[in-house]
C-alpha positions, 0 to 999 in steps of 0.5 A, a space after each residue: 499500499 503506498 503514501 496515499 492508500 489510508 486517510 483519515 478523519 482531519 477533525 474530531 467529530 464523527 462524520 456521518 452520511 447515508 451509507 457510512 460513519 467515519 469515526 476520528 482516530 480510525 484509518 481508510 481506506 482510499 482511492 483516487 481517480 482523476 475527480 473524485 476520492 472513494 473512501 471506506 464506499 463514499 465518493 467525495 469531490 476534490 474539495 470536500 475530501 480536501 476539507 475532510 481528510 488527511 493522508 493517514 502517512 501523514 499523521 503518523 509522520 507527525 506523530 514519530 516526530 513529537 513521540 520522539 521516533 522521528 527526528 527533524 530531519 525526517 530520517 529514522 532513528 537508529 535501532 538501538 534508539 528505537 528500541 530504547 524508546 519503546 515500551 514494552 509489553 509482554 502479554 501472556 504467561 511467560 515469556 516464551 509462551 506470550 506476545 511482546 508488544 511495544 508501545 511508542 506514548 507521547 502521555 496516553 492520548 497518542 499512542 502507537 502499538 508494534 503487535 509484532 508475531 510471537 518470537 524471540 526479543 530480537 525477532 520481535 526488535 527485527 520485525 518491529 524495527 522494519 514495520 517502522 522503516 516501510 511506515 516512514 517511506 510511505 507503505 502503510 500495509 501494517 496499519 491497514 492490517 492492525 499490525 501497527 494500531 493508534 490509540 489515544 486512550 491508554 495503555 490495555 489491560 489486555 492483549 489485543 486493539 488500542 480503543 480510540 476515542 
């Protein structure tokens, strides 16, 4: 998926159309032709689209800068720095059978959770860092597949989706 494949509402108000409700802080698939935008099955003209939506990639880069994951020069941080910024939580019975979730946050109102597959900490670090690099380069597939999730309500008690208001 490219940088323009996912969009998010610009404002924090829910938006209702005849067939769809758009919620703030949720990513929606997007397609564009010469004059129209298709967002989650609803067609918008250029003016209305630009008024209501922004690219998810733009939001993620802005948030990564606020969190400290992306310096002002827009070059990715090193793997060591990436790991030091992570708040790693273990969900499950023990480190061999549990899941390591990597959280990056600025307080509770801006948080990204990286949900790697089960594996060793080194494998998890490699997978999370690869997603981070892909996001910076413009591949937003990990957002669409929920491998990387946005949340704004704090770290969840159990393993699962980050919540948003």
